[in-house]
RODOPA-96650 format. One line per field, with one value per residue (C-alpha): x, y, z. Coordinates in Angstrom, 2 decimals, padded with zeros to 5 digits, always signed. Each point is the difference from the previous one (the first is absolute). Layout:
# residues N
east: [X/...] $
north: [Y/...] $
up: [Z/...] $
***
This chain:
# residues 368
east: [+094.98/-000.95/-000.83/-003.23/-000.44/-002.85/-002.35/-002.36/-002.38/-002.13/+000.92/-001.60/-000.87/-002.31/-001.06/-003.75/+000.65/+000.71/+003.24/+002.34/+003.08/+001.45/-001.74/-000.56/+003.93/+001.29/+003.07/+001.74/+002.46/+001.95/+000.73/+002.90/+000.29/+001.47/-003.08/+000.35/-003.04/+001.39/-001.45/-000.71/-002.50/-003.50/+000.57/-002.23/+003.26/-000.71/-004.21/+001.87/+002.03/-003.67/-002.68/+003.26/+000.26/-003.99/-000.97/-001.23/-001.83/+000.49/-003.36/+000.60/+002.35/+001.12/+003.93/+000.90/+002.87/+001.95/-003.49/-002.24/-002.37/-000.79/-003.62/-001.47/+003.51/+001.09/+003.11/+000.40/-001.03/+002.80/+003.04/+001.96/+000.99/+000.50/+002.19/-000.88/+001.93/-000.51/+000.88/-001.77/+001.88/-001.30/+002.20/-000.55/+000.69/+003.06/+001.87/-000.78/-003.59/-000.31/+000.48/-002.08/-002.44/-002.15/+000.60/-001.95/-003.46/+001.64/-000.58/+004.62/+001.36/+002.22/+002.96/-000.78/-000.13/+002.87/+002.22/-002.40/+000.65/+004.24/+000.33/-000.99/+001.53/+002.92/-001.25/-000.59/+004.05/-001.48/+000.86/+000.69/-002.80/-002.76/-000.45/-000.06/-002.74/-000.27/+001.02/+003.47/+000.26/+001.29/-002.76/+002.50/-000.88/-003.27/-000.44/+001.03/-002.13/-002.34/+000.25/+001.12/-003.48/-001.87/+001.96/-001.13/-003.32/+001.88/-001.96/+000.90/-000.07/+001.47/-001.71/+002.38/-001.48/+003.38/+001.77/+002.95/-001.77/+000.51/+004.13/+002.74/+001.75/+002.80/-001.86/-003.02/+003.27/+000.69/-003.53/+000.02/+002.45/-001.23/-003.64/+001.70/+002.05/-003.84/-001.49/+002.37/+000.64/-003.84/-001.47/-003.33/-001.25/+000.55/-002.56/+002.07/-001.33/+001.97/+000.40/+003.80/+001.54/+003.27/-001.78/-002.32/+003.17/+002.63/-001.91/-002.51/-000.11/-003.13/-001.18/-003.71/+000.23/-003.75/-001.70/-003.78/-000.89/+001.71/+003.31/+001.70/+002.88/+000.92/+004.00/+002.90/+001.94/+002.27/-002.96/-002.01/+003.78/+000.70/-002.30/-003.54/-003.57/-001.02/+000.40/-001.55/+002.76/+003.16/-000.31/-001.01/+003.04/+003.01/+001.03/-000.22/+000.44/-003.69/-000.02/-003.07/-000.88/-001.04/+000.86/+001.20/+001.73/+000.21/+003.33/-001.51/+000.79/+001.05/-001.93/+000.90/-002.29/+000.35/+000.23/+001.24/+002.86/+000.47/-000.39/+000.84/+000.00/-001.18/-000.96/-004.11/-001.04/-003.79/+000.40/-000.86/-001.07/+001.12/-002.14/-000.35/+000.72/+002.15/+002.26/+003.71/+001.75/+003.01/+002.25/+002.15/+003.30/-000.56/+000.62/+003.04/+002.74/+001.26/-000.06/-000.27/-004.06/-002.98/-001.51/+001.87/-000.53/+000.99/-001.02/+002.15/+000.56/-001.57/+000.64/+002.88/-001.53/+002.91/-001.34/+002.80/-000.24/-001.28/-000.31/-003.77/+000.07/-002.99/+000.29/-002.48/-000.92/-000.28/-003.60/+000.27/-000.63/+002.22/+001.76/+001.48/+003.38/+001.22/+003.07/+003.17/+001.80/+003.46/+001.92/+000.48/-002.98/+000.35/-002.71/-000.75/-002.93/-001.58/+002.37/-001.98/+000.45/-000.65/-002.91/-001.43/-000.98/+000.34/-003.55/+000.11/-000.23/-003.13/-003.66/-002.99/-003.44/-003.53/-000.55/-001.55/-000.67/+003.17/+001.06/-000.37/+003.75/+001.05/-000.99/-003.09/-001.34/+001.45/-001.89/-003.37] $
north: [+113.47/+001.82/+003.27/+001.32/+002.15/+002.56/+002.52/+002.52/+000.86/+003.48/-000.21/+002.83/+000.23/+002.99/-000.51/+000.78/+004.00/+000.08/+000.18/-001.55/-001.82/-001.32/+000.94/-002.40/-001.54/-002.94/-001.51/-003.27/-001.38/-003.07/-003.31/+000.07/+003.37/+003.01/+002.81/+003.22/+002.17/+003.01/+003.74/+002.48/-000.47/-000.24/-000.56/-003.26/-002.88/-001.36/-001.07/-001.20/-002.57/-000.14/-001.38/-002.49/-001.65/+000.09/+002.33/+002.17/-000.23/+001.77/+002.74/-001.27/-001.70/-004.26/-000.61/-003.32/-001.71/-003.24/+000.43/-000.45/+002.60/+000.56/+001.67/-001.58/-001.24/+000.99/+000.26/-003.26/-001.40/+001.44/-000.80/+003.35/+001.06/+003.08/+001.26/+003.40/+003.17/-000.95/-004.28/-000.75/-002.38/-002.29/+001.19/-002.88/-002.80/-001.32/+001.39/-003.33/+000.04/+003.17/-001.22/-003.26/+002.07/-000.85/-003.12/-002.05/+001.12/-001.89/-003.46/-000.37/-001.36/+001.80/-002.07/+001.14/+003.41/+000.59/-001.54/+001.82/+003.54/-000.96/-000.71/+003.58/+001.50/-001.41/+001.85/+003.70/-000.69/-000.77/-003.78/+000.24/+002.48/-002.43/+000.09/+003.56/+001.94/+003.09/+002.53/-001.06/-000.07/+003.28/+001.67/-000.62/-004.51/+000.44/+001.89/-003.45/-001.49/+000.95/-000.37/-003.54/-000.07/+000.99/-001.71/-003.74/+000.23/-000.71/+003.79/+000.19/+003.80/+001.69/+003.59/+002.29/+003.45/+002.18/-003.14/+002.12/+003.57/-001.11/-000.61/+002.29/+000.76/-002.02/-002.86/+000.59/+000.37/-003.89/-001.62/+001.52/-002.25/-002.57/+000.40/-000.54/-002.74/-001.76/+000.88/-001.59/-003.44/-000.17/+000.97/+000.91/+003.61/+002.74/+003.11/+002.81/+003.41/+003.14/+003.35/-000.44/+000.23/-001.11/-003.38/-000.03/+000.50/-002.26/-003.10/+000.22/-001.61/+002.40/+002.65/+002.10/+003.54/+000.86/+003.04/+000.77/-002.95/-001.11/-001.36/+002.69/-001.77/-004.19/-000.83/-000.91/+002.10/+001.06/+001.16/+001.88/+001.76/+000.94/-000.06/+001.98/-000.17/+002.51/+003.33/-002.01/-002.79/+002.06/+001.65/-002.43/-002.33/+000.79/+004.30/+001.95/+003.53/+001.27/+002.90/+001.29/+001.60/-000.58/-001.75/+002.54/-002.79/-003.62/-001.47/-003.85/-001.80/+003.05/+003.69/+003.22/+001.70/+003.26/+000.37/+003.19/-000.51/-000.34/-002.79/-003.11/-003.35/-004.09/-003.04/+000.74/-003.88/+001.13/+001.75/+003.07/+002.93/+003.52/+002.00/-003.07/+000.69/-001.96/-001.11/-000.54/-002.61/-000.90/-001.35/+000.95/-002.07/+001.55/+003.54/+000.65/+003.31/+001.78/+001.27/-003.48/-000.29/+000.49/+001.42/+002.35/+003.05/+002.07/-000.35/-000.10/-002.54/-000.40/-003.19/-002.58/-003.15/-002.82/-003.15/-002.55/-001.03/+003.16/+003.18/+001.90/+003.86/+002.08/+002.96/+003.32/+001.37/+003.85/-000.95/-001.74/-003.69/-002.68/-002.25/-003.49/-001.46/-003.58/-000.85/-002.70/+001.43/+000.15/+001.71/+003.86/+002.34/+002.24/+002.24/+002.14/+001.04/+003.31/-000.30/+000.17/-002.51/-001.57/-003.39/-001.75/-003.00/-001.76/-000.36/-004.70/+000.45/+001.75/-000.43/+001.98/-000.81/+001.50/+002.44/-001.92/-000.78/-000.45/-001.96/+001.43/+000.54/-000.14/+003.51/-000.40/-003.33/+000.71/+003.88/-002.46] $
up: [+062.96/-004.11/-000.21/-002.04/-002.79/+001.97/-002.58/+000.89/-002.98/+000.33/+003.47/+002.32/+003.88/+000.44/+004.26/+001.23/+000.50/-003.44/+000.32/-002.84/+001.36/-003.91/-003.06/-003.16/+000.06/-001.70/+000.66/-000.34/+002.24/-001.29/+001.90/+001.70/+000.18/+002.79/-000.63/+002.23/-000.23/+001.12/+000.50/+003.31/+003.11/-001.78/-003.26/+000.09/+000.14/+002.57/-001.11/-002.90/+001.84/+002.69/-003.29/-000.85/+003.31/-000.20/+003.31/-002.42/-002.70/-003.47/-001.15/-003.45/-002.32/+001.22/+001.61/-001.53/+001.99/-002.90/-001.59/+002.33/+000.80/+003.43/+000.73/+002.28/+002.25/+003.29/+001.21/+001.37/-004.14/-001.39/-000.57/+001.98/+003.07/+000.89/+002.26/+002.26/+000.71/+004.27/-001.24/+002.76/+001.85/+003.22/+002.40/+002.11/-002.47/-000.75/-003.13/-002.29/+001.10/-001.06/-003.17/+000.06/+000.79/-003.18/-000.22/+003.20/-001.61/-003.66/+002.89/-000.27/+002.77/+002.75/-000.34/-004.21/+000.67/+001.78/-003.09/-001.75/+002.04/-000.14/-003.15/-001.03/+002.93/-001.19/-003.43/+002.10/+001.04/+003.46/+000.70/+003.89/+001.07/-000.25/+004.22/+000.53/+000.36/-002.16/+002.65/-000.48/-003.13/-001.88/-002.03/-003.13/+001.32/+000.96/-003.67/-001.20/+001.85/-001.38/-003.43/+001.55/+001.23/-003.66/-001.82/+002.51/-002.06/-003.74/-001.08/-003.88/+000.81/+003.00/+000.86/+001.75/+001.86/+000.56/+002.05/+000.53/+001.06/+003.99/-000.59/-000.11/-002.54/-000.47/+001.04/-002.49/-002.83/+001.44/-000.25/-003.17/-001.03/+002.12/-001.13/-003.77/+000.63/+001.53/-003.35/-002.67/+002.73/-000.11/-003.34/+001.50/-001.83/+002.83/-000.33/+002.26/+001.29/+000.38/+000.46/+000.33/-003.82/+001.14/+001.51/-003.65/-002.14/+001.49/+000.24/-002.78/-003.08/-001.24/+002.03/-000.57/+001.14/+001.37/+000.87/+000.70/-001.09/-003.17/-001.28/-001.05/-001.53/-000.28/-000.82/+001.06/+002.49/-002.00/-002.49/+002.52/+001.61/-003.50/-001.79/+001.80/-001.87/+001.50/+002.55/+002.78/-000.32/-000.72/+003.18/+002.27/-001.27/+001.01/+000.25/-002.75/-001.31/-001.79/-002.30/-001.46/-003.50/-002.53/-003.65/-002.09/-003.36/-000.73/-001.88/+000.18/+003.29/+001.44/+000.99/+001.15/+002.92/+000.92/+004.11/+002.08/-000.11/-003.53/-002.86/+000.67/-002.03/+001.17/-001.23/-000.69/-000.02/-000.39/-002.94/+002.26/-003.49/+000.26/+002.23/+002.72/+003.51/+001.20/+003.12/-000.74/+002.26/+000.35/+003.96/+001.56/-001.05/-003.49/+000.83/-000.12/+000.07/-002.02/-003.58/-002.22/+000.14/-003.28/+003.49/+002.12/+002.21/+002.86/+003.81/+003.25/+002.26/+003.23/+001.67/-000.38/+001.62/+000.75/+000.05/+000.62/-003.85/-001.87/+000.50/-000.73/-000.75/-000.22/-002.31/-000.84/-003.19/-000.56/+000.50/+003.30/-001.15/+001.66/-001.43/+000.91/-001.04/+000.80/-000.48/+001.09/+002.97/-001.81/+002.99/-001.07/-000.36/-002.52/+000.29/+003.53/+001.42/-001.16/-003.08/-003.33/-002.43/-003.41/+000.81/-003.22/-001.14/-003.50/-001.11/-001.03/+003.93/+000.71/-000.74/-001.40/+001.37/-000.28/+003.01/+002.03/+004.28/+001.76/+002.88/+003.39/+001.60/+003.59/+001.59/-001.92/+001.26/+003.99/-000.49/-000.69] $
***
């Protein structure tokens, strides 16, 4: 198997009711790449996947796979295979027949279909499960059967729509490694849709973060996490502490921002000018106790949660703002709940971004 590149050129998707699910989008996914589209529910990521697979026609622009324009080509005429959330395995068929289902239409004999199915089951580490029914397998095993079935038709591009969402946490974590290993073995281009940042960051060569029909940033997992380019990306990917304010001074790559907590300094990658409203973002693992930081303020420790190898602290500033800290568990507690302490972070560890919409918190999503 060999992957092909996928290019979206000015692709926009508007439904008959006037709702635009995908704003005009340019995107290139390299051949053989594990590429994830990450975003909240309703952001348009699944719509892009359905457009690439041929189930939705773009309202504007074009989709090219391996340089070939896909206009007028239905799902069966494209070099793609799509794995849905519910897997859609046939419960009364043995596993090998599920895997080989798409090969019968190609005129392949039963013996040849079984040989191909066994080869693919070996690829996904299920060589002993060929004659079982899907109901006799675990959730992770059924997931691998669905992948083997999709690979049976030798797609150049495999499209995965939140395939791990129904699995428990430990099984999801295990299947991340399995999926990545299968992708590397086959060389097929994987386009993976998820709202789970852990899945996207751990598996992908590159990640696109999407919000309200717009791809806000494309980059490696490290770039997306450490160098976000918008307030939404910074607040959606990983935990973050935001400080709102106005730029009051710039010095090369750094800038000062006036906030309710005082003047703070941070990196200024978008060259925000004096007077601009902005948000300073710093990750909890970059915040610490003590006075030896370029940005510091007093706070009261409200909570200390032990999470095994790590400890999460929640402090409250005199303004009432809550700030989270993550530290390695070294076996001792230097600060106790209700203590007044010094908290800070270095300017190089924080980033200033233009004021803009942020991702909703878990509490905000639950309240909807």
